[in-house]
KEKE-3310 file (N, C-alpha, C; in steps of 0.2 Angstrom, whole numbers, plus 5000, padded with zeros to 4 digits):
npx = (4934:4924:4926:4920:4919:4933:4936:4927:4934:4946:4943:4937:4949:4957:4949:4950:4963:4965:4956:4964:4975:4971:4966:4978:4985:4976:4977:4991:4990:4982:4990:5000:4994:4993:5005:5017:5029:5044:5050:5059:5063:5055:5058:5053:5039:5041:5054:5072:5077:5066:5064:5075:5074:5063:5068:5078:5071:5060:5066:5065:5070:5074:5068:5072:5065:5052:5036:5020:5003:4988:4974:4956:4944:4935:4932:4942:4953:4953:4953:4965:4974:4971:4974:4988:4992:4989:4999:5010:5026:5036:5034:5022:5017:5007:4998:4985:4973:4959:4950:4936:4920:4909:4908:4920:4930:4931:4936:4949:4955:4954:4962:4975:4975:4976:4989:4997:4995:5001:5014:5020:5027:5016:5012:5003:4997:4986:4977:4972:4962:4956:4952:4943:4930:4932:4929:4933:4934:4940:4953:4957:4956:4966:4978:4978:4981:4994:4998:5005:4997:4995:4990:4990:4995:4985:4973:4980:4984:4997:5000:4993:4996:4998:4987:4979:4986:4987:4990:4988:4991:4990:4996:5002:5013:5021:5032:5042:5044:5033:5021:5007:4998:4989:4972:4963:4951:4948:4933:4915:4911:4920:4919:4914:4910:4910:4896:4885:4878:4882:4894:4912:4922:4938:4956:4970:4986:4997:5013:5028:5045:5060:5055:5047:5055:5055:5042:5041:5049:5040:5030:5038:5041:5029:5027:5038:5036:5024:5028:5041:5050:5061:5062:5066:5079:5073:5062:5068:5073:5084:5080:5076:5077:5065:5067:5058:5053:5047:5052:5050:5045:5044:5036:5035:5027:5029:5021:5027:5037:5047:5054:5044:5039:5029:5020:5028:5033:5021:5018:5029:5025:5014:5019:5028:5020:5014:5005:4993:4985:4978:4967:4961:4952:4946:4943:4945:4953:4963:4977:4977:4987:4990:4978:4980:4991:4986:4976:4985:4991:4981:4978:4989:4987:4987:4978:4968:4960:4949:4943:4932:4924:4906:4889:4887:4897:4905:4910:4904:4907:4920:4919:4911:4921:4930:4922:4923:4934:4930:4924:4935:4943:4935:4934:4946:4947:4949:4943:4930:4923:4911:4909:4896:4891:4895:4903:4917:4934:4947:4964:4972:4984:4988:4999:5003:5002:5012:5017:5013:5004:4999:4991:4989:4985:4974:4970:4971:4973:4975:4980:4992:4999:4997:4994:5002:5007:5008:5014:5015:5025:5026:5034:5028:5021:5012:5006:5002:4993:4983:4978:4973:4963:4954:4951:4944:4933:4927:4923:4911:4901:4900:4896:4899:4903:4898:4903:4893:4881:4886:4889:4877:4873:4864:4863:4864:4871:4883:4887:4889:4901:4910:4910:4918:4931:4935:4939:4947:4960:4961:4955)
npy = (5052:5042:5027:5027:5040:5043:5035:5041:5054:5050:5045:5057:5065:5058:5059:5072:5074:5066:5074:5086:5081:5078:5090:5097:5089:5092:5106:5106:5099:5108:5119:5114:5110:5119:5119:5115:5108:5115:5114:5118:5114:5102:5085:5077:5066:5049:5050:5046:5053:5056:5043:5041:5051:5046:5034:5039:5047:5039:5028:5018:5006:5004:4991:4980:4970:4964:4955:4960:4958:4965:4965:4965:4968:4956:4944:4942:4944:4936:4922:4921:4924:4913:4902:4904:4903:4889:4884:4885:4880:4882:4893:4905:4921:4933:4948:4959:4972:4971:4957:4949:4943:4932:4921:4920:4922:4910:4902:4907:4904:4890:4887:4892:4884:4871:4871:4874:4863:4854:4856:4868:4884:4896:4912:4925:4941:4952:4967:4974:4983:4985:4972:4968:4963:4950:4932:4924:4910:4906:4910:4902:4889:4891:4892:4880:4872:4875:4887:4903:4916:4933:4948:4965:4979:4977:4984:4991:4998:5003:5006:5016:5028:5023:5019:5025:5024:5014:4997:4997:4990:4977:4962:4948:4935:4922:4909:4918:4923:4926:4939:4948:4963:4978:4984:4975:4968:4954:4949:4948:4959:4961:4951:4945:4956:4970:4972:4979:4990:4984:4979:4980:4990:4986:4986:4976:4969:4957:4951:4946:4943:4953:4964:4958:4956:4968:4970:4960:4966:4976:4967:4962:4972:4974:4962:4959:4969:4964:4952:4951:4944:4937:4932:4916:4911:4905:4913:4923:4920:4918:4929:4928:4940:4944:4943:4949:4958:4972:4988:4991:5000:5000:5008:5012:5017:5021:5022:5025:5035:5032:5032:5041:5047:5045:5056:5066:5060:5059:5072:5077:5070:5076:5089:5086:5081:5082:5080:5072:5069:5057:5051:5038:5035:5029:5038:5055:5067:5077:5087:5105:5110:5100:5101:5113:5111:5102:5110:5120:5112:5109:5122:5124:5117:5103:5088:5085:5073:5067:5053:5047:5040:5037:5039:5026:5024:5018:5026:5040:5052:5055:5056:5068:5077:5077:5084:5097:5103:5103:5114:5123:5115:5112:5125:5128:5120:5106:5090:5081:5065:5055:5038:5027:5014:5004:5002:5011:5006:5006:5011:5020:5029:5037:5044:5054:5043:5034:5032:5023:5021:5010:5004:5003:5015:5029:5045:5055:5062:5052:5041:5046:5052:5045:5030:5014:5010:5003:5005:5002:5008:5009:5010:5009:5008:4999:4993:5004:5009:4999:5001:5014:5011:5005:5015:5023:5014:5014:5028:5027:5023:5033:5049:5065:5080:5097:5114:5124:5117:5112:5124:5127:5119:5114:5124:5117:5106:5112:5116:5104:5100:5109:5106:5095:5099:5098:5085:5081:5078:5065:5058)
npz = (5325:5314:5305:5293:5289:5288:5277:5267:5267:5262:5249:5244:5244:5235:5223:5221:5218:5207:5198:5198:5192:5179:5175:5174:5164:5153:5152:5148:5136:5128:5127:5119:5108:5097:5092:5079:5069:5063:5047:5035:5022:5016:5013:4997:4998:4997:4991:4992:5002:5011:5015:5023:5032:5039:5044:5053:5062:5067:5071:5062:5052:5035:5027:5014:5001:5004:5005:5003:5007:5005:5015:5016:5027:5038:5031:5023:5031:5043:5038:5032:5043:5052:5044:5043:5057:5059:5051:5059:5066:5075:5084:5090:5091:5098:5099:5105:5105:5106:5110:5109:5108:5100:5085:5080:5090:5098:5088:5085:5097:5098:5087:5092:5104:5099:5092:5103:5111:5103:5105:5100:5104:5111:5113:5121:5122:5129:5129:5144:5146:5133:5130:5139:5139:5135:5135:5149:5151:5139:5140:5151:5145:5135:5142:5149:5139:5137:5132:5135:5142:5145:5153:5148:5157:5168:5180:5194:5210:5210:5197:5192:5185:5173:5167:5157:5146:5133:5125:5109:5099:5086:5083:5075:5074:5066:5068:5067:5055:5047:5047:5054:5054:5058:5060:5065:5076:5087:5086:5084:5077:5067:5058:5042:5028:5030:5028:5034:5047:5058:5057:5054:5044:5038:5037:5035:5035:5028:5030:5024:5025:5028:5036:5046:5057:5063:5067:5077:5086:5091:5097:5107:5115:5122:5127:5136:5146:5151:5156:5161:5155:5142:5125:5116:5105:5094:5090:5082:5069:5054:5041:5024:5011:4998:4980:4972:4981:4991:4998:5016:5030:5048:5060:5076:5091:5108:5124:5136:5138:5128:5111:5099:5086:5076:5075:5070:5058:5051:5050:5042:5031:5027:5024:5014:5003:4986:4977:4981:4996:5006:5018:5028:5042:5057:5068:5068:5075:5077:5083:5083:5076:5066:5059:5054:5046:5036:5030:5025:5015:5006:5002:4994:4983:4984:4984:4996:5006:5017:5024:5036:5051:5051:5055:5062:5070:5085:5096:5098:5103:5100:5087:5087:5092:5081:5072:5076:5069:5056:5049:5047:5039:5028:5022:5018:5007:5009:5006:5014:5020:5026:5032:5027:5026:5035:5051:5052:5053:5048:5046:5036:5026:5011:4999:4986:4977:4978:4991:5006:5021:5034:5048:5066:5072:5074:5067:5078:5095:5105:5099:5093:5104:5116:5116:5114:5098:5081:5065:5047:5034:5016:5000:4985:4970:4965:4977:4984:4975:4975:4988:4986:4977:4985:4993:4984:4982:4995:4995:4987:4996:5005:5013:5006:5014:5013:5013:5014:5019:5030:5038:5042:5052:5067:5083:5094:5091:5088:5100:5107:5100:5104:5118:5118:5119:5132:5134:5124:5123:5128:5118)
capx = (4932:4923:4929:4916:4921:4940:4935:4925:4939:4952:4940:4937:4955:4959:4945:4952:4970:4964:4954:4969:4980:4967:4966:4985:4986:4972:4981:4997:4988:4979:4996:5004:4990:4994:5012:5019:5036:5047:5053:5059:5064:5053:5059:5047:5037:5043:5061:5076:5078:5061:5065:5081:5071:5058:5072:5081:5066:5056:5070:5062:5075:5071:5069:5071:5063:5046:5030:5014:4996:4983:4968:4951:4938:4936:4931:4949:4958:4953:4955:4973:4977:4970:4979:4995:4993:4989:5005:5016:5030:5040:5031:5017:5017:5000:4996:4979:4970:4953:4948:4929:4915:4906:4910:4927:4934:4933:4940:4956:4957:4954:4968:4980:4976:4979:4996:5000:4995:5006:5021:5022:5026:5011:5012:4997:4997:4979:4976:4968:4956:4953:4949:4939:4924:4933:4927:4939:4935:4944:4960:4959:4958:4973:4983:4978:4985:5001:5000:5006:4993:4996:4986:4994:4993:4979:4973:4983:4986:5004:5001:4987:4998:4999:4981:4977:4991:4985:4993:4983:4993:4987:5002:5003:5019:5022:5039:5047:5045:5027:5017:5001:4997:4984:4967:4957:4949:4945:4926:4911:4910:4925:4918:4910:4913:4907:4890:4880:4881:4884:4901:4918:4926:4944:4962:4975:4992:5001:5020:5033:5052:5064:5052:5044:5059:5053:5035:5043:5051:5034:5028:5043:5041:5024:5028:5043:5033:5019:5030:5048:5054:5063:5060:5072:5082:5068:5058:5072:5077:5086:5074:5079:5073:5062:5070:5053:5050:5047:5054:5045:5047:5039:5036:5032:5026:5029:5018:5030:5043:5051:5053:5037:5041:5024:5017:5033:5033:5015:5019:5033:5022:5009:5023:5031:5015:5014:4998:4987:4986:4972:4967:4956:4953:4940:4942:4949:4952:4970:4979:4976:4993:4989:4973:4983:4995:4982:4973:4990:4993:4975:4978:4995:4985:4987:4971:4968:4954:4948:4937:4931:4918:4900:4884:4887:4903:4904:4912:4901:4910:4926:4916:4910:4927:4933:4918:4926:4938:4928:4923:4941:4946:4931:4935:4953:4947:4949:4936:4928:4918:4909:4907:4889:4888:4896:4907:4924:4939:4953:4968:4977:4986:4992:5002:5005:5002:5019:5019:5007:5004:4994:4993:4984:4984:4970:4972:4969:4978:4976:4985:4998:5002:4996:4995:5007:5004:5013:5012:5020:5025:5028:5035:5027:5015:5006:5003:4998:4987:4978:4975:4969:4957:4950:4948:4938:4927:4924:4919:4905:4896:4901:4893:4903:4901:4900:4903:4887:4877:4890:4889:4870:4871:4861:4867:4865:4877:4890:4888:4892:4907:4914:4911:4923:4938:4937:4941:4950:4967:4961:4952)
capy = (5052:5035:5024:5029:5047:5042:5032:5047:5059:5047:5045:5063:5067:5054:5061:5079:5073:5064:5079:5090:5078:5078:5097:5098:5087:5096:5113:5105:5098:5114:5123:5111:5108:5123:5119:5110:5107:5119:5110:5123:5111:5095:5080:5074:5059:5043:5050:5043:5058:5055:5037:5042:5055:5042:5030:5042:5050:5034:5022:5013:5004:5003:4984:4978:4963:4961:4954:4962:4956:4969:4961:4970:4965:4950:4939:4940:4944:4930:4915:4922:4923:4906:4898:4905:4900:4882:4882:4886:4874:4883:4898:4910:4927:4936:4953:4962:4977:4968:4950:4950:4938:4930:4914:4921:4922:4903:4899:4908:4900:4883:4886:4892:4878:4865:4872:4874:4856:4850:4858:4875:4889:4901:4918:4929:4947:4955:4973:4973:4987:4984:4965:4967:4959:4943:4926:4921:4903:4905:4911:4896:4884:4892:4891:4873:4868:4876:4894:4908:4922:4939:4954:4971:4984:4977:4990:4991:5005:5005:5008:5020:5033:5020:5016:5029:5023:5007:4994:4997:4986:4971:4959:4941:4933:4915:4906:4923:4924:4929:4943:4952:4969:4983:4987:4971:4965:4947:4950:4947:4965:4961:4946:4947:4960:4976:4973:4983:4994:4980:4976:4984:4990:4986:4985:4973:4968:4951:4953:4941:4946:4955:4968:4955:4957:4974:4968:4956:4971:4978:4962:4960:4978:4973:4955:4960:4973:4960:4945:4952:4938:4938:4926:4912:4912:4902:4919:4927:4916:4922:4930:4930:4945:4941:4947:4953:4961:4979:4991:4993:5003:4998:5013:5010:5022:5019:5026:5027:5039:5029:5036:5040:5048:5045:5063:5070:5057:5061:5080:5077:5067:5081:5094:5084:5079:5086:5079:5070:5066:5054:5048:5034:5034:5028:5044:5061:5073:5079:5094:5111:5111:5096:5103:5119:5108:5099:5116:5123:5108:5110:5128:5125:5113:5096:5085:5082:5070:5063:5048:5045:5036:5041:5038:5020:5023:5017:5032:5046:5058:5056:5059:5075:5080:5078:5089:5103:5106:5102:5120:5126:5111:5113:5132:5128:5115:5099:5086:5077:5060:5050:5032:5026:5007:5001:5005:5012:5005:5005:5016:5020:5035:5036:5050:5055:5037:5031:5030:5021:5020:5006:5002:5003:5022:5034:5052:5058:5063:5046:5037:5050:5054:5041:5023:5010:5009:5001:5006:5001:5012:5006:5014:5004:5011:4994:4992:5010:5009:4995:5005:5020:5009:5003:5022:5025:5010:5017:5034:5026:5022:5038:5055:5070:5086:5103:5119:5127:5113:5112:5130:5128:5114:5117:5127:5111:5102:5115:5116:5097:5100:5113:5103:5089:5102:5096:5078:5080:5076:5058:5054)
capz = (5318:5313:5299:5287:5288:5285:5270:5263:5266:5258:5243:5241:5242:5229:5218:5219:5216:5200:5194:5197:5187:5173:5173:5172:5157:5149:5151:5144:5129:5125:5126:5114:5102:5091:5090:5074:5068:5058:5042:5029:5015:5017:5007:4994:5000:4992:4989:4997:5008:5015:5018:5028:5038:5043:5047:5058:5067:5070:5072:5057:5047:5028:5025:5007:4999:5008:5001:5007:5005:5008:5017:5017:5030:5041:5026:5020:5036:5048:5035:5031:5050:5054:5040:5045:5063:5058:5048:5064:5068:5081:5089:5088:5096:5096:5104:5102:5109:5106:5109:5113:5108:5093:5083:5078:5096:5100:5082:5086:5103:5096:5083:5096:5108:5095:5091:5110:5113:5098:5107:5097:5109:5110:5118:5119:5126:5129:5133:5150:5145:5127:5129:5146:5137:5133:5139:5153:5150:5133:5143:5155:5140:5131:5147:5151:5133:5137:5130:5140:5141:5150:5153:5148:5161:5172:5185:5201:5213:5208:5190:5190:5181:5166:5164:5151:5140:5132:5120:5104:5093:5084:5080:5075:5070:5066:5067:5067:5048:5043:5052:5052:5058:5056:5065:5066:5082:5087:5088:5078:5073:5062:5054:5036:5023:5031:5024:5037:5052:5064:5056:5053:5038:5041:5033:5038:5031:5029:5029:5024:5023:5034:5041:5051:5063:5067:5070:5083:5091:5094:5101:5112:5120:5127:5131:5142:5151:5154:5159:5164:5152:5135:5120:5114:5098:5089:5088:5078:5063:5048:5036:5018:5007:4992:4975:4970:4987:4991:5004:5021:5037:5053:5064:5083:5096:5115:5128:5142:5137:5123:5105:5096:5079:5072:5073:5066:5052:5047:5049:5036:5025:5024:5021:5008:4998:4981:4973:4985:5003:5007:5025:5030:5049:5061:5071:5065:5079:5078:5086:5079:5071:5061:5055:5050:5040:5031:5027:5020:5009:5002:4999:4989:4978:4986:4984:5003:5007:5024:5025:5043:5053:5051:5060:5065:5075:5093:5100:5094:5106:5096:5080:5088:5093:5075:5069:5079:5065:5049:5045:5044:5033:5022:5020:5014:5001:5010:5005:5020:5018:5032:5029:5029:5025:5041:5056:5049:5058:5044:5047:5030:5023:5005:4997:4979:4973:4979:4998:5010:5029:5037:5055:5072:5074:5071:5067:5084:5100:5109:5095:5091:5110:5122:5116:5110:5091:5076:5058:5042:5028:5010:4994:4980:4966:4965:4983:4986:4970:4978:4994:4983:4974:4991:4995:4979:4983:5001:4994:4984:5001:5010:5011:5006:5017:5010:5018:5015:5023:5037:5042:5044:5057:5073:5088:5099:5088:5089:5108:5109:5097:5109:5124:5118:5121:5139:5134:5117:5124:5129:5113)
cpx = (4930:4926:4926:4918:4928:4940:4933:4930:4944:4949:4940:4944:4958:4956:4948:4959:4969:4961:4959:4974:4977:4968:4973:4987:4982:4975:4987:4995:4986:4985:5000:5001:4991:5001:5014:5026:5039:5051:5054:5060:5062:5055:5052:5045:5038:5051:5065:5078:5073:5062:5070:5078:5067:5063:5075:5076:5062:5059:5067:5066:5071:5073:5067:5068:5057:5040:5024:5008:4991:4976:4962:4945:4939:4936:4938:4954:4958:4955:4963:4976:4977:4974:4986:4997:4993:4995:5011:5019:5034:5037:5026:5017:5011:4999:4990:4976:4963:4952:4941:4925:4913:4910:4918:4932:4936:4937:4947:4958:4958:4961:4975:4981:4978:4986:5000:5001:5000:5013:5024:5022:5021:5011:5007:4998:4990:4979:4971:4961:4952:4949:4945:4933:4925:4931:4933:4940:4940:4952:4962:4960:4965:4978:4984:4982:4992:5003:5001:5002:4994:4992:4991:4991:4986:4979:4975:4984:4992:5005:4996:4989:4999:4992:4978:4981:4990:4990:4987:4985:4989:4992:5001:5009:5020:5029:5044:5048:5039:5023:5011:5000:4992:4979:4962:4957:4946:4938:4922:4909:4914:4924:4914:4914:4910:4900:4884:4883:4883:4891:4906:4921:4934:4950:4967:4980:4995:5008:5024:5040:5055:5061:5048:5048:5057:5046:5037:5046:5045:5031:5032:5042:5035:5024:5033:5040:5028:5022:5037:5052:5056:5061:5067:5073:5077:5063:5061:5076:5080:5081:5077:5074:5071:5065:5064:5049:5050:5050:5049:5048:5042:5041:5032:5032:5026:5026:5021:5037:5048:5050:5046:5038:5035:5021:5022:5033:5027:5015:5023:5030:5017:5013:5026:5027:5015:5008:4992:4989:4979:4972:4961:4957:4947:4938:4947:4948:4959:4971:4978:4981:4992:4984:4976:4987:4991:4978:4979:4991:4987:4976:4984:4993:4985:4979:4971:4961:4954:4942:4937:4925:4912:4895:4884:4893:4901:4905:4910:4904:4916:4924:4915:4916:4931:4929:4920:4930:4936:4927:4930:4944:4942:4933:4942:4953:4948:4943:4936:4922:4917:4906:4900:4887:4889:4900:4914:4929:4946:4957:4974:4978:4990:4993:5005:5006:5008:5020:5012:5009:4998:4996:4987:4982:4979:4973:4969:4974:4980:4981:4992:5002:5002:4997:5001:5004:5010:5010:5017:5019:5028:5029:5034:5021:5010:5002:4999:4992:4981:4974:4971:4963:4952:4947:4943:4932:4923:4920:4912:4899:4897:4897:4898:4900:4903:4899:4897:4882:4880:4889:4882:4868:4868:4866:4869:4871:4883:4892:4892:4899:4912:4915:4916:4930:4940:4940:4945:4957:4967:4957:4956)
cpy = (5044:5033:5026:5036:5047:5040:5038:5052:5057:5047:5052:5066:5064:5057:5068:5078:5071:5070:5084:5088:5079:5085:5099:5096:5090:5103:5112:5103:5104:5119:5121:5110:5112:5123:5114:5110:5111:5114:5114:5120:5104:5091:5078:5067:5054:5044:5047:5047:5057:5049:5037:5046:5051:5037:5032:5044:5044:5028:5016:5011:5002:4996:4982:4971:4960:4960:4956:4960:4961:4965:4966:4966:4958:4944:4937:4940:4938:4923:4915:4921:4916:4901:4898:4902:4892:4879:4882:4879:4875:4888:4903:4915:4932:4941:4957:4966:4974:4961:4950:4943:4936:4923:4914:4920:4914:4899:4901:4905:4893:4882:4887:4887:4872:4865:4871:4866:4851:4852:4864:4880:4895:4906:4923:4935:4951:4962:4972:4977:4985:4977:4963:4962:4952:4938:4923:4914:4901:4905:4904:4890:4885:4890:4884:4869:4870:4883:4898:4914:4927:4945:4960:4976:4983:4982:4988:4998:5008:5007:5012:5026:5030:5018:5019:5028:5015:5004:4993:4993:4980:4967:4952:4939:4925:4913:4912:4926:4927:4933:4946:4958:4974:4985:4982:4969:4958:4948:4949:4953:4965:4956:4949:4952:4967:4978:4977:4986:4990:4977:4982:4984:4991:4984:4982:4971:4961:4952:4947:4944:4949:4960:4965:4955:4963:4974:4964:4961:4974:4974:4962:4966:4976:4967:4956:4964:4968:4954:4946:4946:4940:4932:4923:4914:4910:4908:4923:4924:4921:4923:4932:4935:4942:4946:4951:4957:4969:4982:4993:4996:5002:5004:5012:5016:5018:5024:5029:5030:5037:5034:5035:5041:5048:5052:5066:5067:5059:5068:5080:5075:5072:5087:5092:5081:5084:5086:5077:5067:5063:5050:5044:5033:5033:5035:5049:5066:5075:5085:5099:5112:5106:5098:5109:5116:5106:5105:5119:5119:5109:5117:5129:5120:5105:5093:5081:5080:5066:5059:5045:5042:5041:5039:5031:5019:5022:5023:5039:5053:5060:5059:5067:5080:5082:5084:5096:5107:5106:5109:5123:5122:5112:5120:5132:5123:5108:5096:5081:5072:5056:5044:5030:5019:5003:5005:5005:5011:5005:5012:5016:5027:5034:5043:5050:5048:5033:5028:5029:5020:5016:5004:5002:5010:5026:5040:5056:5058:5056:5041:5040:5052:5049:5033:5020:5008:5006:5002:5004:5006:5008:5011:5009:5006:5006:4993:4998:5011:5005:4998:5011:5017:5007:5010:5024:5021:5012:5023:5033:5025:5027:5044:5060:5076:5092:5109:5123:5124:5113:5118:5131:5123:5117:5119:5121:5107:5105:5115:5109:5097:5103:5110:5097:5092:5099:5089:5076:5077:5068:5054:5051)
cpz = (5316:5306:5293:5285:5285:5278:5265:5262:5261:5250:5240:5239:5236:5223:5216:5216:5208:5195:5193:5192:5180:5170:5171:5165:5152:5147:5147:5137:5125:5123:5120:5108:5096:5089:5085:5074:5062:5053:5035:5022:5016:5011:5004:4997:4995:4990:4994:5003:5013:5019:5024:5034:5042:5047:5053:5064:5070:5072:5068:5052:5040:5026:5018:5007:5003:5003:5006:5003:5009:5009:5019:5020:5033:5036:5023:5026:5040:5044:5034:5038:5052:5050:5042:5052:5063:5055:5053:5065:5074:5086:5086:5093:5093:5101:5101:5107:5111:5105:5113:5112:5101:5091:5082:5084:5098:5094:5083:5092:5101:5092:5087:5101:5105:5094:5098:5112:5109:5100:5104:5103:5107:5115:5116:5124:5124:5132:5138:5149:5139:5126:5136:5145:5135:5138:5143:5153:5144:5136:5147:5150:5137:5136:5149:5145:5133:5135:5136:5138:5146:5148:5153:5152:5165:5178:5191:5204:5211:5201:5187:5185:5173:5163:5158:5145:5139:5126:5114:5098:5092:5080:5080:5071:5071:5064:5065:5059:5044:5049:5049:5056:5054:5061:5067:5073:5082:5090:5082:5074:5067:5057:5047:5032:5024:5028:5028:5043:5058:5063:5054:5046:5040:5035:5037:5033:5033:5026:5029:5022:5030:5039:5046:5058:5067:5070:5077:5088:5095:5099:5108:5117:5125:5131:5137:5147:5155:5158:5162:5161:5145:5131:5118:5107:5093:5086:5083:5073:5058:5044:5029:5014:5000:4986:4972:4975:4986:4998:5009:5027:5042:5058:5071:5087:5103:5119:5134:5141:5132:5116:5102:5089:5075:5070:5069:5059:5048:5045:5042:5030:5022:5021:5014:5002:4993:4977:4977:4992:5006:5014:5026:5038:5052:5065:5069:5070:5081:5081:5081:5074:5065:5056:5051:5044:5035:5027:5022:5014:5004:4998:4993:4983:4979:4987:4991:5004:5013:5024:5032:5044:5053:5056:5064:5069:5082:5097:5097:5097:5103:5090:5081:5089:5086:5071:5071:5073:5057:5045:5042:5038:5027:5018:5016:5008:5002:5009:5011:5018:5025:5029:5032:5029:5032:5046:5052:5054:5054:5046:5041:5028:5016:5002:4990:4975:4974:4986:5002:5017:5031:5044:5060:5074:5070:5071:5072:5090:5104:5105:5094:5098:5116:5121:5113:5103:5087:5069:5053:5037:5022:5004:4988:4976:4966:4971:4985:4981:4972:4984:4991:4980:4980:4993:4991:4981:4989:5000:4991:4989:5007:5008:5012:5010:5013:5015:5019:5020:5030:5041:5044:5050:5064:5079:5093:5097:5089:5096:5110:5106:5102:5115:5124:5119:5128:5139:5128:5118:5125:5124:5108)
residu = (MET:ASN:LYS:ALA:SER:VAL:VAL:ARG:ARG:CYS:LEU:GLY:GLY:ALA:GLY:LEU:GLY:LEU:ALA:GLY:MET:TYR:ALA:PHE:HIS:MET:ALA:ARG:TYR:ARG:ARG:ALA:ALA:GLY:LYS:GLY:PHE:ASP:MET:PRO:ASP:PRO:PRO:ALA:VAL:GLY:SER:SER:GLU:PHE:THR:ALA:PHE:VAL:GLU:ALA:LEU:ALA:GLN:ALA:SER:SER:ARG:GLU:GLY:ASN:ARG:LEU:GLU:ILE:LEU:ARG:ASN:GLY:CYS:GLU:ILE:PHE:PRO:ALA:MET:LEU:GLU:THR:ILE:ASN:SER:ALA:ARG:GLU:CYS:ILE:ASP:PHE:SER:THR:TYR:ILE:TYR:TRP:THR:GLY:ASP:ILE:ALA:PRO:LYS:PHE:ALA:ASP:ALA:LEU:ILE:ALA:LYS:ALA:SER:ALA:GLY:VAL:GLU:VAL:ASN:VAL:VAL:LEU:ASP:ALA:GLN:GLY:SER:VAL:LYS:MET:ASP:HIS:GLY:ILE:ILE:ASP:ARG:MET:ARG:ALA:ALA:GLY:ALA:THR:VAL:VAL:TRP:PHE:ARG:PRO:PRO:HIS:TRP:TYR:ASN:VAL:HIS:LYS:LEU:ASN:LYS:ARG:MET:HIS:ARG:ARG:ILE:LEU:ILE:VAL:ASP:GLY:LYS:VAL:GLY:PHE:MET:GLY:GLY:VAL:GLY:ILE:ALA:GLU:GLU:TRP:ASP:GLY:ASN:ALA:GLU:ASP:GLN:GLU:HIS:GLN:ARG:GLU:THR:HIS:VAL:ARG:ILE:ALA:GLY:PRO:ALA:VAL:ARG:ASP:LEU:MET:GLY:GLY:PHE:LEU:GLU:ASN:TRP:THR:GLU:GLY:THR:SER:ALA:LEU:LEU:SER:ALA:SER:HIS:PHE:PRO:ASP:ILE:ASP:ALA:PHE:ASN:ASP:GLY:ILE:PRO:VAL:GLN:VAL:ALA:ARG:THR:VAL:SER:THR:GLY:GLY:PRO:ARG:GLY:LEU:PRO:GLU:MET:LEU:TRP:ALA:ALA:VAL:LEU:GLY:SER:LYS:LYS:ARG:PHE:TRP:ILE:THR:THR:ALA:PHE:PHE:ALA:PRO:ARG:ARG:ALA:PHE:VAL:ASP:ALA:LEU:CYS:ASP:ALA:ALA:ARG:ARG:GLY:VAL:ASP:VAL:ARG:ILE:LEU:THR:GLY:GLY:PRO:HIS:GLN:ASP:LYS:GLN:VAL:ALA:ARG:GLU:ALA:GLY:HIS:ARG:SER:TYR:ALA:ARG:LEU:LEU:GLU:SER:GLY:VAL:ARG:ILE:PHE:GLU:TYR:GLN:GLN:ALA:LYS:LEU:HIS:ALA:LYS:VAL:ILE:THR:VAL:ASP:GLY:ILE:TRP:GLY:ASN:VAL:GLY:SER:SER:ASN:PHE:GLU:ASN:ARG:SER:LEU:SER:LEU:ASN:ASP:GLU:ILE:ASN:ILE:THR:MET:GLN:HIS:ALA:GLY:VAL:VAL:GLY:GLU:LEU:GLU:GLN:HIS:PHE:TYR:ASP:ASP:LEU:THR:VAL:SER:GLN:GLU:LEU:ASP:LEU:HIS:SER:TRP:SER:ARG:ARG:PRO:LEU:GLY:LYS:ARG:ALA:ARG:GLU:TYR:ALA:THR:ASP:LEU:ILE:ARG:GLN:SER:LEU)
# end
């Protein structure tokens, strides 16, 4: 047998092995998709019992005395992040799924380079898949200035089993005391104010107070995997609580067998909602059990609304997967809106006007089961009211779907929706 034949056989065997592995995971997902969680007496969202439940389930300590600033779109997010980077005295810890191109990419690099050149410890973790379009010259410049830049899970033969599990987090922490998190990417799409279909509608949060310590935990998980190194004490200073601060919980999910808790937390939030449950998410394609829970909530009188991406989204296959469940939701009284002005990338949930959730996770299987994600929850009528106002603002540039029109969509459209079942577990 010649060398070419051996290579073809090896490649064919590898292909069959990968196909078999995918089929196994698809079958396992389909079996689990209809299973929810029994919760006979769910605590009311916003109650002390609900806080304790989230604390125990997601290992998310309730931290008192934090100040939060909700930032909407790149015109607010990027200046705040750059200003905080420029204020650094000891250390900067920055991890992101997306670092691409555009004017904003070198601006962030220049700010990090200036601080590294001035003796500030600068650590950067980039997801090897999400940031693949990054200009590697920027990395060379940062490293030359003294910054440590590492790739998270770059492809190798020995970690092929991890390549579908990405670091989807976006975390910036300066001097261990001020942090940012949410959904923003370092790319030109996030610049501006979501003014057209080339830009992103985004929500990000600036945090000061004890909860920053838990953000650092999220950074440290990915940093240690990428470097096999720990961080010095300067990254973990004492953090005083603010007298006028609010309680915050940081919920992290880990893709490699660690505690998740996010699906269960959201499940409990649906069951414990009394008045309204509003979701803003770039991609909405949850398991059947989540769809059932949202339908049940609407039937018992909860105002359930879903705001998700419209025609300008990058991943239309994920949008089609979400469409698969729209008929059931609409029949149950759930209201569904698709954002029209720009690409929607914000990930926000508000419940009963008192509890809010902001983070990096979408309402789909990839975020809830595969990726490393990080979300914060807060209980404060003022902050949640601000998030609800943003929701109202977004509805003015969104299209609401109705059951009558939806039931008349073309057969070809329905066929594409059904076809997404083959890949739904990876979306």
